[in-house]
PDB file of N, CA, C and O in Angstrom:
ATOM      1  N   UNK A   1    -192.989 -30.711  88.055  1.00  0.00           N
ATOM      2  CA  UNK A   1    -191.625 -30.893  88.532  1.00  0.00           C
ATOM      3  C   UNK A   1    -191.499 -30.270  89.923  1.00  0.00           C
ATOM      4  O   UNK A   1    -191.905 -29.130  90.148  1.00  0.00           O
ATOM      5  N   UNK A   2    -190.939 -31.027  90.831  1.00  0.00           N
ATOM      6  CA  UNK A   2    -190.783 -30.559  92.212  1.00  0.00           C
ATOM      7  C   UNK A   2    -189.545 -29.679  92.330  1.00  0.00           C
ATOM      8  O   UNK A   2    -188.553 -29.870  91.627  1.00  0.00           O
ATOM      9  N   UNK A   3    -189.628 -28.732  93.219  1.00  0.00           N
ATOM     10  CA  UNK A   3    -188.483 -27.839  93.429  1.00  0.00           C
ATOM     11  C   UNK A   3    -187.497 -28.477  94.404  1.00  0.00           C
ATOM     12  O   UNK A   3    -187.819 -29.435  95.106  1.00  0.00           O
ATOM     13  N   UNK A   4    -186.294 -27.923  94.426  1.00  0.00           N
ATOM     14  CA  UNK A   4    -185.283 -28.406  95.365  1.00  0.00           C
ATOM     15  C   UNK A   4    -185.777 -28.266  96.802  1.00  0.00           C
ATOM     16  O   UNK A   4    -185.563 -29.157  97.624  1.00  0.00           O
ATOM     17  N   UNK A   5    -186.438 -27.146  97.106  1.00  0.00           N
ATOM     18  CA  UNK A   5    -186.916 -26.904  98.470  1.00  0.00           C
ATOM     19  C   UNK A   5    -187.928 -27.959  98.897  1.00  0.00           C
ATOM     20  O   UNK A   5    -187.880 -28.429 100.033  1.00  0.00           O
ATOM     21  N   UNK A   6    -188.846 -28.341  98.007  1.00  0.00           N
ATOM     22  CA  UNK A   6    -189.842 -29.362  98.344  1.00  0.00           C
ATOM     23  C   UNK A   6    -189.162 -30.708  98.574  1.00  0.00           C
ATOM     24  O   UNK A   6    -189.500 -31.417  99.521  1.00  0.00           O
ATOM     25  N   UNK A   7    -188.222 -31.061  97.729  1.00  0.00           N
ATOM     26  CA  UNK A   7    -187.489 -32.322  97.903  1.00  0.00           C
ATOM     27  C   UNK A   7    -186.698 -32.311  99.200  1.00  0.00           C
ATOM     28  O   UNK A   7    -186.647 -33.319  99.904  1.00  0.00           O
ATOM     29  N   UNK A   8    -186.083 -31.186  99.520  1.00  0.00           N
ATOM     30  CA  UNK A   8    -185.293 -31.075 100.746  1.00  0.00           C
ATOM     31  C   UNK A   8    -186.188 -31.223 101.969  1.00  0.00           C
ATOM     32  O   UNK A   8    -185.825 -31.914 102.921  1.00  0.00           O
ATOM     33  N   UNK A   9    -187.361 -30.577 101.952  1.00  0.00           N
ATOM     34  CA  UNK A   9    -188.284 -30.708 103.089  1.00  0.00           C
ATOM     35  C   UNK A   9    -188.700 -32.154 103.286  1.00  0.00           C
ATOM     36  O   UNK A   9    -188.750 -32.631 104.419  1.00  0.00           O
ATOM     37  N   UNK A  10    -189.000 -32.865 102.198  1.00  0.00           N
ATOM     38  CA  UNK A  10    -189.388 -34.270 102.303  1.00  0.00           C
ATOM     39  C   UNK A  10    -188.239 -35.123 102.843  1.00  0.00           C
ATOM     40  O   UNK A  10    -188.454 -35.995 103.686  1.00  0.00           O
ATOM     41  N   UNK A  11    -187.030 -34.874 102.363  1.00  0.00           N
ATOM     42  CA  UNK A  11    -185.871 -35.648 102.820  1.00  0.00           C
ATOM     43  C   UNK A  11    -185.600 -35.411 104.295  1.00  0.00           C
ATOM     44  O   UNK A  11    -185.225 -36.338 105.013  1.00  0.00           O
ATOM     45  N   UNK A  12    -185.783 -34.187 104.751  1.00  0.00           N
ATOM     46  CA  UNK A  12    -185.582 -33.857 106.169  1.00  0.00           C
ATOM     47  C   UNK A  12    -186.610 -34.586 107.022  1.00  0.00           C
ATOM     48  O   UNK A  12    -186.281 -35.124 108.079  1.00  0.00           O
ATOM     49  N   UNK A  13    -187.858 -34.601 106.557  1.00  0.00           N
ATOM     50  CA  UNK A  13    -188.921 -35.283 107.308  1.00  0.00           C
ATOM     51  C   UNK A  13    -188.693 -36.788 107.351  1.00  0.00           C
ATOM     52  O   UNK A  13    -188.898 -37.410 108.393  1.00  0.00           O
ATOM     53  N   UNK A  14    -188.276 -37.380 106.247  1.00  0.00           N
ATOM     54  CA  UNK A  14    -188.011 -38.824 106.200  1.00  0.00           C
ATOM     55  C   UNK A  14    -186.862 -39.186 107.142  1.00  0.00           C
ATOM     56  O   UNK A  14    -186.868 -40.267 107.730  1.00  0.00           O
ATOM     57  N   UNK A  15    -185.890 -38.308 107.290  1.00  0.00           N
ATOM     58  CA  UNK A  15    -184.744 -38.560 108.163  1.00  0.00           C
ATOM     59  C   UNK A  15    -185.097 -38.395 109.644  1.00  0.00           C
ATOM     60  O   UNK A  15    -184.254 -38.620 110.512  1.00  0.00           O
ATOM     61  N   UNK A  16    -186.342 -38.004 109.930  1.00  0.00           N
ATOM     62  CA  UNK A  16    -186.759 -37.849 111.315  1.00  0.00           C
ATOM     63  C   UNK A  16    -186.304 -36.540 111.938  1.00  0.00           C
ATOM     64  O   UNK A  16    -186.241 -36.421 113.162  1.00  0.00           O
ATOM     65  N   UNK A  17    -185.993 -35.579 111.121  1.00  0.00           N
ATOM     66  CA  UNK A  17    -185.555 -34.266 111.596  1.00  0.00           C
ATOM     67  C   UNK A  17    -186.662 -33.253 111.358  1.00  0.00           C
ATOM     68  O   UNK A  17    -187.612 -33.522 110.622  1.00  0.00           O
ATOM     69  N   UNK A  18    -186.538 -32.105 111.973  1.00  0.00           N
ATOM     70  CA  UNK A  18    -187.494 -31.039 111.708  1.00  0.00           C
ATOM     71  C   UNK A  18    -186.786 -29.947 110.924  1.00  0.00           C
ATOM     72  O   UNK A  18    -185.561 -29.835 110.953  1.00  0.00           O
ATOM     73  N   UNK A  19    -187.565 -29.158 110.234  1.00  0.00           N
ATOM     74  CA  UNK A  19    -187.004 -28.088 109.423  1.00  0.00           C
ATOM     75  C   UNK A  19    -186.892 -26.813 110.250  1.00  0.00           C
ATOM     76  O   UNK A  19    -187.732 -26.544 111.108  1.00  0.00           O
ATOM     77  N   UNK A  20    -185.861 -26.043 109.988  1.00  0.00           N
ATOM     78  CA  UNK A  20    -185.731 -24.731 110.625  1.00  0.00           C
ATOM     79  C   UNK A  20    -185.985 -23.644 109.592  1.00  0.00           C
ATOM     80  O   UNK A  20    -185.484 -22.526 109.709  1.00  0.00           O
ATOM     81  N   UNK A  21    -186.769 -23.990 108.584  1.00  0.00           N
ATOM     82  CA  UNK A  21    -187.047 -23.066 107.491  1.00  0.00           C
ATOM     83  C   UNK A  21    -187.736 -21.785 107.981  1.00  0.00           C
ATOM     84  O   UNK A  21    -187.450 -20.701 107.473  1.00  0.00           O
ATOM     85  N   UNK A  22    -188.625 -21.901 108.948  1.00  0.00           N
ATOM     86  CA  UNK A  22    -189.355 -20.731 109.430  1.00  0.00           C
ATOM     87  C   UNK A  22    -188.443 -19.784 110.223  1.00  0.00           C
ATOM     88  O   UNK A  22    -188.573 -18.564 110.121  1.00  0.00           O
ATOM     89  N   UNK A  23    -187.527 -20.346 111.007  1.00  0.00           N
ATOM     90  CA  UNK A  23    -186.632 -19.519 111.818  1.00  0.00           C
ATOM     91  C   UNK A  23    -185.449 -20.364 112.277  1.00  0.00           C
ATOM     92  O   UNK A  23    -185.613 -21.537 112.611  1.00  0.00           O
ATOM     93  N   UNK A  24    -184.269 -19.774 112.292  1.00  0.00           N
ATOM     94  CA  UNK A  24    -183.093 -20.490 112.777  1.00  0.00           C
ATOM     95  C   UNK A  24    -183.196 -20.769 114.275  1.00  0.00           C
ATOM     96  O   UNK A  24    -182.474 -21.621 114.792  1.00  0.00           O
ATOM     97  N   UNK A  25    -184.077 -20.070 114.974  1.00  0.00           N
ATOM     98  CA  UNK A  25    -184.251 -20.280 116.414  1.00  0.00           C
ATOM     99  C   UNK A  25    -184.868 -21.637 116.724  1.00  0.00           C
ATOM    100  O   UNK A  25    -184.781 -22.110 117.857  1.00  0.00           O
ATOM    101  N   UNK A  26    -185.494 -22.272 115.729  1.00  0.00           N
ATOM    102  CA  UNK A  26    -186.089 -23.594 115.936  1.00  0.00           C
ATOM    103  C   UNK A  26    -185.031 -24.667 116.192  1.00  0.00           C
ATOM    104  O   UNK A  26    -185.366 -25.758 116.654  1.00  0.00           O
ATOM    105  N   UNK A  27    -183.786 -24.381 115.906  1.00  0.00           N
ATOM    106  CA  UNK A  27    -182.715 -25.363 116.100  1.00  0.00           C
ATOM    107  C   UNK A  27    -182.562 -25.760 117.563  1.00  0.00           C
ATOM    108  O   UNK A  27    -182.068 -26.851 117.846  1.00  0.00           O
ATOM    109  N   UNK A  28    -182.971 -24.906 118.499  1.00  0.00           N
ATOM    110  CA  UNK A  28    -182.822 -25.237 119.917  1.00  0.00           C
ATOM    111  C   UNK A  28    -183.856 -26.262 120.385  1.00  0.00           C
ATOM    112  O   UNK A  28    -183.715 -26.831 121.468  1.00  0.00           O
ATOM    113  N   UNK A  29    -184.888 -26.501 119.582  1.00  0.00           N
ATOM    114  CA  UNK A  29    -185.958 -27.417 119.981  1.00  0.00           C
ATOM    115  C   UNK A  29    -185.618 -28.881 119.741  1.00  0.00           C
ATOM    116  O   UNK A  29    -186.312 -29.760 120.250  1.00  0.00           O
ATOM    117  N   UNK A  30    -184.597 -29.155 119.000  1.00  0.00           N
ATOM    118  CA  UNK A  30    -184.240 -30.554 118.766  1.00  0.00           C
ATOM    119  C   UNK A  30    -183.490 -30.711 117.466  1.00  0.00           C
ATOM    120  O   UNK A  30    -183.081 -29.731 116.844  1.00  0.00           O
ATOM    121  N   UNK A  31    -183.314 -31.951 117.062  1.00  0.00           N
ATOM    122  CA  UNK A  31    -182.514 -32.188 115.845  1.00  0.00           C
ATOM    123  C   UNK A  31    -183.194 -31.588 114.617  1.00  0.00           C
ATOM    124  O   UNK A  31    -184.369 -31.839 114.349  1.00  0.00           O
ATOM    125  N   UNK A  32    -182.437 -30.803 113.893  1.00  0.00           N
ATOM    126  CA  UNK A  32    -182.951 -30.178 112.679  1.00  0.00           C
ATOM    127  C   UNK A  32    -182.152 -30.671 111.492  1.00  0.00           C
ATOM    128  O   UNK A  32    -181.005 -31.095 111.629  1.00  0.00           O
ATOM    129  N   UNK A  33    -182.758 -30.611 110.351  1.00  0.00           N
ATOM    130  CA  UNK A  33    -182.076 -30.964 109.116  1.00  0.00           C
ATOM    131  C   UNK A  33    -181.836 -29.709 108.302  1.00  0.00           C
ATOM    132  O   UNK A  33    -182.707 -28.844 108.207  1.00  0.00           O
ATOM    133  N   UNK A  34    -180.672 -29.610 107.725  1.00  0.00           N
ATOM    134  CA  UNK A  34    -180.337 -28.468 106.883  1.00  0.00           C
ATOM    135  C   UNK A  34    -179.982 -29.029 105.512  1.00  0.00           C
ATOM    136  O   UNK A  34    -179.041 -29.814 105.401  1.00  0.00           O
ATOM    137  N   UNK A  35    -180.707 -28.650 104.470  1.00  0.00           N
ATOM    138  CA  UNK A  35    -180.421 -29.192 103.142  1.00  0.00           C
ATOM    139  C   UNK A  35    -179.062 -28.712 102.637  1.00  0.00           C
ATOM    140  O   UNK A  35    -178.646 -27.584 102.903  1.00  0.00           O
ATOM    141  N   UNK A  36    -178.393 -29.577 101.915  1.00  0.00           N
ATOM    142  CA  UNK A  36    -177.080 -29.233 101.368  1.00  0.00           C
ATOM    143  C   UNK A  36    -177.249 -28.450 100.078  1.00  0.00           C
ATOM    144  O   UNK A  36    -178.105 -28.771  99.254  1.00  0.00           O
ATOM    145  N   UNK A  37    -176.441 -27.436  99.909  1.00  0.00           N
ATOM    146  CA  UNK A  37    -176.394 -26.715  98.643  1.00  0.00           C
ATOM    147  C   UNK A  37    -175.476 -27.491  97.711  1.00  0.00           C
ATOM    148  O   UNK A  37    -174.332 -27.778  98.062  1.00  0.00           O
ATOM    149  N   UNK A  38    -175.956 -27.821  96.558  1.00  0.00           N
ATOM    150  CA  UNK A  38    -175.167 -28.610  95.612  1.00  0.00           C
ATOM    151  C   UNK A  38    -174.505 -27.682  94.589  1.00  0.00           C
ATOM    152  O   UNK A  38    -174.852 -27.675  93.408  1.00  0.00           O
ATOM    153  N   UNK A  39    -173.551 -26.908  95.079  1.00  0.00           N
ATOM    154  CA  UNK A  39    -172.850 -25.944  94.241  1.00  0.00           C
ATOM    155  C   UNK A  39    -171.629 -26.650  93.642  1.00  0.00           C
ATOM    156  O   UNK A  39    -170.746 -27.086  94.381  1.00  0.00           O
ATOM    157  N   UNK A  40    -171.571 -26.768  92.306  1.00  0.00           N
ATOM    158  CA  UNK A  40    -170.505 -27.561  91.670  1.00  0.00           C
ATOM    159  C   UNK A  40    -169.090 -27.184  92.092  1.00  0.00           C
ATOM    160  O   UNK A  40    -168.303 -28.068  92.428  1.00  0.00           O
ATOM    161  N   UNK A  41    -168.741 -25.888  92.086  1.00  0.00           N
ATOM    162  CA  UNK A  41    -167.364 -25.518  92.416  1.00  0.00           C
ATOM    163  C   UNK A  41    -167.058 -25.740  93.900  1.00  0.00           C
ATOM    164  O   UNK A  41    -165.891 -25.871  94.269  1.00  0.00           O
ATOM    165  N   UNK A  42    -168.075 -25.783  94.748  1.00  0.00           N
ATOM    166  CA  UNK A  42    -167.842 -26.058  96.164  1.00  0.00           C
ATOM    167  C   UNK A  42    -167.767 -27.567  96.431  1.00  0.00           C
ATOM    168  O   UNK A  42    -167.129 -27.994  97.393  1.00  0.00           O
ATOM    169  N   UNK A  43    -168.408 -28.364  95.594  1.00  0.00           N
ATOM    170  CA  UNK A  43    -168.402 -29.818  95.769  1.00  0.00           C
ATOM    171  C   UNK A  43    -167.164 -30.475  95.159  1.00  0.00           C
ATOM    172  O   UNK A  43    -166.804 -31.589  95.539  1.00  0.00           O
ATOM    173  N   UNK A  44    -166.519 -29.800  94.228  1.00  0.00           N
ATOM    174  CA  UNK A  44    -165.368 -30.382  93.531  1.00  0.00           C
ATOM    175  C   UNK A  44    -164.254 -30.832  94.479  1.00  0.00           C
ATOM    176  O   UNK A  44    -163.736 -31.933  94.293  1.00  0.00           O
ATOM    177  N   UNK A  45    -163.855 -30.046  95.484  1.00  0.00           N
ATOM    178  CA  UNK A  45    -162.784 -30.494  96.390  1.00  0.00           C
ATOM    179  C   UNK A  45    -163.151 -31.736  97.197  1.00  0.00           C
ATOM    180  O   UNK A  45    -162.269 -32.451  97.672  1.00  0.00           O
ATOM    181  N   UNK A  46    -164.450 -31.994  97.354  1.00  0.00           N
ATOM    182  CA  UNK A  46    -164.865 -33.166  98.123  1.00  0.00           C
ATOM    183  C   UNK A  46    -164.559 -34.458  97.379  1.00  0.00           C
ATOM    184  O   UNK A  46    -164.352 -35.498  98.004  1.00  0.00           O
ATOM    185  N   UNK A  47    -164.528 -34.403  96.051  1.00  0.00           N
ATOM    186  CA  UNK A  47    -164.154 -35.546  95.227  1.00  0.00           C
ATOM    187  C   UNK A  47    -164.974 -36.795  95.580  1.00  0.00           C
ATOM    188  O   UNK A  47    -164.427 -37.891  95.703  1.00  0.00           O
ATOM    189  N   UNK A  48    -166.284 -36.615  95.741  1.00  0.00           N
ATOM    190  CA  UNK A  48    -167.169 -37.750  96.024  1.00  0.00           C
ATOM    191  C   UNK A  48    -167.259 -38.144  97.487  1.00  0.00           C
ATOM    192  O   UNK A  48    -168.015 -39.052  97.833  1.00  0.00           O
ATOM    193  N   UNK A  49    -166.500 -37.478  98.359  1.00  0.00           N
ATOM    194  CA  UNK A  49    -166.538 -37.800  99.794  1.00  0.00           C
ATOM    195  C   UNK A  49    -167.606 -36.974 100.478  1.00  0.00           C
ATOM    196  O   UNK A  49    -168.025 -35.936  99.967  1.00  0.00           O
ATOM    197  N   UNK A  50    -168.047 -37.441 101.642  1.00  0.00           N
ATOM    198  CA  UNK A  50    -168.908 -36.614 102.482  1.00  0.00           C
ATOM    199  C   UNK A  50    -168.044 -35.518 103.106  1.00  0.00           C
ATOM    200  O   UNK A  50    -166.822 -35.644 103.173  1.00  0.00           O
ATOM    201  N   UNK A  51    -168.686 -34.448 103.559  1.00  0.00           N
ATOM    202  CA  UNK A  51    -167.933 -33.319 104.099  1.00  0.00           C
ATOM    203  C   UNK A  51    -167.090 -33.734 105.300  1.00  0.00           C
ATOM    204  O   UNK A  51    -165.939 -33.315 105.421  1.00  0.00           O
ATOM    205  N   UNK A  52    -167.658 -34.567 106.204  1.00  0.00           N
ATOM    206  CA  UNK A  52    -166.884 -34.948 107.392  1.00  0.00           C
ATOM    207  C   UNK A  52    -165.672 -35.801 107.017  1.00  0.00           C
ATOM    208  O   UNK A  52    -164.650 -35.749 107.702  1.00  0.00           O
ATOM    209  N   UNK A  53    -165.768 -36.584 105.943  1.00  0.00           N
ATOM    210  CA  UNK A  53    -164.605 -37.353 105.490  1.00  0.00           C
ATOM    211  C   UNK A  53    -163.530 -36.410 104.957  1.00  0.00           C
ATOM    212  O   UNK A  53    -162.347 -36.584 105.249  1.00  0.00           O
ATOM    213  N   UNK A  54    -163.938 -35.417 104.181  1.00  0.00           N
ATOM    214  CA  UNK A  54    -162.993 -34.438 103.654  1.00  0.00           C
ATOM    215  C   UNK A  54    -162.332 -33.671 104.798  1.00  0.00           C
ATOM    216  O   UNK A  54    -161.118 -33.466 104.798  1.00  0.00           O
ATOM    217  N   UNK A  55    -163.152 -33.243 105.787  1.00  0.00           N
ATOM    218  CA  UNK A  55    -162.612 -32.465 106.901  1.00  0.00           C
ATOM    219  C   UNK A  55    -161.619 -33.293 107.720  1.00  0.00           C
ATOM    220  O   UNK A  55    -160.601 -32.767 108.171  1.00  0.00           O
ATOM    221  N   UNK A  56    -161.905 -34.582 107.916  1.00  0.00           N
ATOM    222  CA  UNK A  56    -160.984 -35.449 108.661  1.00  0.00           C
ATOM    223  C   UNK A  56    -159.625 -35.500 107.958  1.00  0.00           C
ATOM    224  O   UNK A  56    -158.584 -35.444 108.614  1.00  0.00           O
ATOM    225  N   UNK A  57    -159.633 -35.605 106.627  1.00  0.00           N
ATOM    226  CA  UNK A  57    -158.379 -35.623 105.874  1.00  0.00           C
ATOM    227  C   UNK A  57    -157.612 -34.323 105.998  1.00  0.00           C
ATOM    228  O   UNK A  57    -156.392 -34.328 106.167  1.00  0.00           O
ATOM    229  N   UNK A  58    -158.324 -33.204 105.913  1.00  0.00           N
ATOM    230  CA  UNK A  58    -157.679 -31.893 106.047  1.00  0.00           C
ATOM    231  C   UNK A  58    -157.092 -31.742 107.447  1.00  0.00           C
ATOM    232  O   UNK A  58    -155.965 -31.269 107.598  1.00  0.00           O
ATOM    233  N   UNK A  59    -157.841 -32.140 108.466  1.00  0.00           N
ATOM    234  CA  UNK A  59    -157.346 -32.042 109.846  1.00  0.00           C
ATOM    235  C   UNK A  59    -156.105 -32.904 110.052  1.00  0.00           C
ATOM    236  O   UNK A  59    -155.168 -32.489 110.733  1.00  0.00           O
ATOM    237  N   UNK A  60    -156.093 -34.105 109.465  1.00  0.00           N
ATOM    238  CA  UNK A  60    -154.934 -34.992 109.591  1.00  0.00           C
ATOM    239  C   UNK A  60    -153.706 -34.385 108.914  1.00  0.00           C
ATOM    240  O   UNK A  60    -152.598 -34.467 109.443  1.00  0.00           O
ATOM    241  N   UNK A  61    -153.906 -33.774 107.739  1.00  0.00           N
ATOM    242  CA  UNK A  61    -152.778 -33.128 107.045  1.00  0.00           C
ATOM    243  C   UNK A  61    -152.220 -31.968 107.863  1.00  0.00           C
ATOM    244  O   UNK A  61    -151.004 -31.798 107.959  1.00  0.00           O
ATOM    245  N   UNK A  62    -153.105 -31.174 108.449  1.00  0.00           N
ATOM    246  CA  UNK A  62    -152.648 -30.047 109.276  1.00  0.00           C
ATOM    247  C   UNK A  62    -151.897 -30.535 110.502  1.00  0.00           C
ATOM    248  O   UNK A  62    -150.866 -29.970 110.870  1.00  0.00           O
ATOM    249  N   UNK A  63    -152.412 -31.589 111.140  1.00  0.00           N
ATOM    250  CA  UNK A  63    -151.744 -32.130 112.325  1.00  0.00           C
ATOM    251  C   UNK A  63    -150.366 -32.663 111.954  1.00  0.00           C
ATOM    252  O   UNK A  63    -149.416 -32.493 112.719  1.00  0.00           O
ATOM    253  N   UNK A  64    -150.241 -33.300 110.800  1.00  0.00           N
ATOM    254  CA  UNK A  64    -148.945 -33.822 110.361  1.00  0.00           C
ATOM    255  C   UNK A  64    -147.959 -32.685 110.121  1.00  0.00           C
ATOM    256  O   UNK A  64    -146.783 -32.794 110.467  1.00  0.00           O
ATOM    257  N   UNK A  65    -148.443 -31.585 109.524  1.00  0.00           N
ATOM    258  CA  UNK A  65    -147.558 -30.437 109.301  1.00  0.00           C
ATOM    259  C   UNK A  65    -147.117 -29.821 110.617  1.00  0.00           C
ATOM    260  O   UNK A  65    -145.952 -29.457 110.775  1.00  0.00           O
ATOM    261  N   UNK A  66    -148.050 -29.699 111.573  1.00  0.00           N
ATOM    262  CA  UNK A  66    -147.692 -29.141 112.882  1.00  0.00           C
ATOM    263  C   UNK A  66    -146.689 -30.042 113.578  1.00  0.00           C
ATOM    264  O   UNK A  66    -145.718 -29.561 114.162  1.00  0.00           O
ATOM    265  N   UNK A  67    -146.918 -31.347 113.520  1.00  0.00           N
ATOM    266  CA  UNK A  67    -146.025 -32.295 114.186  1.00  0.00           C
ATOM    267  C   UNK A  67    -144.639 -32.252 113.557  1.00  0.00           C
ATOM    268  O   UNK A  67    -143.629 -32.343 114.253  1.00  0.00           O
ATOM    269  N   UNK A  68    -144.599 -32.114 112.254  1.00  0.00           N
ATOM    270  CA  UNK A  68    -143.329 -32.093 111.525  1.00  0.00           C
ATOM    271  C   UNK A  68    -142.488 -30.884 111.931  1.00  0.00           C
ATOM    272  O   UNK A  68    -141.262 -30.984 111.984  1.00  0.00           O
ATOM    273  N   UNK A  69    -143.118 -29.751 112.217  1.00  0.00           N
ATOM    274  CA  UNK A  69    -142.384 -28.526 112.520  1.00  0.00           C
ATOM    275  C   UNK A  69    -142.299 -28.214 114.007  1.00  0.00           C
ATOM    276  O   UNK A  69    -141.701 -27.209 114.390  1.00  0.00           O
ATOM    277  N   UNK A  70    -142.873 -29.039 114.834  1.00  0.00           N
ATOM    278  CA  UNK A  70    -142.959 -28.705 116.247  1.00  0.00           C
ATOM    279  C   UNK A  70    -141.581 -28.675 116.914  1.00  0.00           C
ATOM    280  O   UNK A  70    -141.251 -27.699 117.588  1.00  0.00           O
ATOM    281  N   UNK A  71    -140.792 -29.699 116.744  1.00  0.00           N
ATOM    282  CA  UNK A  71    -139.458 -29.769 117.346  1.00  0.00           C
ATOM    283  C   UNK A  71    -138.444 -29.832 116.219  1.00  0.00           C
ATOM    284  O   UNK A  71    -138.266 -30.877 115.594  1.00  0.00           O
ATOM    285  N   UNK A  72    -137.787 -28.726 115.962  1.00  0.00           N
ATOM    286  CA  UNK A  72    -136.819 -28.719 114.871  1.00  0.00           C
ATOM    287  C   UNK A  72    -135.509 -28.103 115.342  1.00  0.00           C
ATOM    288  O   UNK A  72    -135.207 -26.959 115.002  1.00  0.00           O
ATOM    289  N   UNK A  73    -134.720 -28.851 116.128  1.00  0.00           N
ATOM    290  CA  UNK A  73    -133.438 -28.301 116.578  1.00  0.00           C
ATOM    291  C   UNK A  73    -132.466 -28.162 115.411  1.00  0.00           C
ATOM    292  O   UNK A  73    -132.498 -28.947 114.464  1.00  0.00           O
ATOM    293  N   UNK A  74    -131.610 -27.160 115.494  1.00  0.00           N
ATOM    294  CA  UNK A  74    -130.613 -26.959 114.452  1.00  0.00           C
ATOM    295  C   UNK A  74    -129.412 -27.870 114.731  1.00  0.00           C
ATOM    296  O   UNK A  74    -129.314 -28.438 115.819  1.00  0.00           O
ATOM    297  N   UNK A  75    -128.506 -28.015 113.774  1.00  0.00           N
ATOM    298  CA  UNK A  75    -127.322 -28.857 113.998  1.00  0.00           C
ATOM    299  C   UNK A  75    -126.467 -28.403 115.173  1.00  0.00           C
ATOM    300  O   UNK A  75    -125.736 -29.212 115.745  1.00  0.00           O
ATOM    301  N   UNK A  76    -126.543 -27.122 115.548  1.00  0.00           N
ATOM    302  CA  UNK A  76    -125.736 -26.633 116.662  1.00  0.00           C
ATOM    303  C   UNK A  76    -126.333 -27.003 118.014  1.00  0.00           C
ATOM    304  O   UNK A  76    -125.717 -26.762 119.052  1.00  0.00           O
ATOM    305  N   UNK A  77    -127.516 -27.581 118.008  1.00  0.00           N
ATOM    306  CA  UNK A  77    -128.153 -27.972 119.258  1.00  0.00           C
ATOM    307  C   UNK A  77    -129.126 -26.944 119.787  1.00  0.00           C
ATOM    308  O   UNK A  77    -129.860 -27.208 120.739  1.00  0.00           O
ATOM    309  N   UNK A  78    -129.136 -25.760 119.170  1.00  0.00           N
ATOM    310  CA  UNK A  78    -130.078 -24.726 119.577  1.00  0.00           C
ATOM    311  C   UNK A  78    -131.328 -24.840 118.722  1.00  0.00           C
ATOM    312  O   UNK A  78    -131.260 -25.210 117.550  1.00  0.00           O
ATOM    313  N   UNK A  79    -132.451 -24.525 119.308  1.00  0.00           N
ATOM    314  CA  UNK A  79    -133.695 -24.583 118.543  1.00  0.00           C
ATOM    315  C   UNK A  79    -133.686 -23.512 117.463  1.00  0.00           C
ATOM    316  O   UNK A  79    -133.161 -22.417 117.662  1.00  0.00           O
ATOM    317  N   UNK A  80    -134.272 -23.841 116.320  1.00  0.00           N
ATOM    318  CA  UNK A  80    -134.383 -22.873 115.231  1.00  0.00           C
ATOM    319  C   UNK A  80    -135.267 -21.701 115.665  1.00  0.00           C
ATOM    320  O   UNK A  80    -136.129 -21.828 116.535  1.00  0.00           O
ATOM    321  N   UNK A  81    -135.023 -20.589 115.044  1.00  0.00           N
ATOM    322  CA  UNK A  81    -135.817 -19.400 115.324  1.00  0.00           C
ATOM    323  C   UNK A  81    -137.283 -19.679 115.012  1.00  0.00           C
ATOM    324  O   UNK A  81    -137.601 -20.141 113.916  1.00  0.00           O
ATOM    325  N   UNK A  82    -138.168 -19.409 115.946  1.00  0.00           N
ATOM    326  CA  UNK A  82    -139.584 -19.601 115.734  1.00  0.00           C
ATOM    327  C   UNK A  82    -140.083 -20.985 116.094  1.00  0.00           C
ATOM    328  O   UNK A  82    -141.292 -21.217 116.088  1.00  0.00           O
ATOM    329  N   UNK A  83    -139.191 -21.913 116.407  1.00  0.00           N
ATOM    330  CA  UNK A  83    -139.627 -23.266 116.752  1.00  0.00           C
ATOM    331  C   UNK A  83    -140.164 -23.290 118.181  1.00  0.00           C
ATOM    332  O   UNK A  83    -139.754 -22.482 119.014  1.00  0.00           O
ATOM    333  N   UNK A  84    -141.050 -24.185 118.457  1.00  0.00           N
ATOM    334  CA  UNK A  84    -141.609 -24.330 119.799  1.00  0.00           C
ATOM    335  C   UNK A  84    -140.574 -25.005 120.678  1.00  0.00           C
ATOM    336  O   UNK A  84    -140.011 -26.037 120.313  1.00  0.00           O
ATOM    337  N   UNK A  85    -140.327 -24.416 121.837  1.00  0.00           N
ATOM    338  CA  UNK A  85    -139.321 -24.957 122.751  1.00  0.00           C
ATOM    339  C   UNK A  85    -139.929 -26.077 123.596  1.00  0.00           C
ATOM    340  O   UNK A  85    -141.096 -25.990 123.979  1.00  0.00           O
ATOM    341  N   UNK A  86    -139.157 -27.129 123.895  1.00  0.00           N
ATOM    342  CA  UNK A  86    -139.676 -28.170 124.772  1.00  0.00           C
ATOM    343  C   UNK A  86    -139.859 -27.621 126.177  1.00  0.00           C
ATOM    344  O   UNK A  86    -139.155 -26.691 126.570  1.00  0.00           O
ATOM    345  N   UNK A  87    -140.786 -28.175 126.937  1.00  0.00           N
ATOM    346  CA  UNK A  87    -140.991 -27.694 128.308  1.00  0.00           C
ATOM    347  C   UNK A  87    -139.756 -27.911 129.166  1.00  0.00           C
ATOM    348  O   UNK A  87    -139.043 -28.901 129.004  1.00  0.00           O
ATOM    349  N   UNK A  88    -139.506 -26.979 130.079  1.00  0.00           N
ATOM    350  CA  UNK A  88    -138.352 -27.093 130.970  1.00  0.00           C
ATOM    351  C   UNK A  88    -138.580 -28.215 131.961  1.00  0.00           C
ATOM    352  O   UNK A  88    -139.688 -28.396 132.466  1.00  0.00           O
ATOM    353  N   UNK A  89    -137.542 -28.956 132.234  1.00  0.00           N
ATOM    354  CA  UNK A  89    -137.666 -30.083 133.166  1.00  0.00           C
ATOM    355  C   UNK A  89    -137.499 -29.656 134.591  1.00  0.00           C
ATOM    356  O   UNK A  89    -137.575 -30.485 135.497  1.00  0.00           O
TER     357      UNK A  89
END
């Protein structure tokens, strides 16, 4: 039975990347492959998505929240406490 490390090394080589297993300093020499840790509780939030897909969704949600709170004038016409003020004209 092959170990995870052996399988990861083979997958990195097939992908045309080099391993930085000997030293992290090898990363400056060119494209390196880093094997993914398949930790169940860390993979659960991904819900079958790749990490970059998950991160794009999180970034979009954060941007929507920032946009929602960016300009929030009160009914009196004055900006709410803590709200970002529009630039002076």
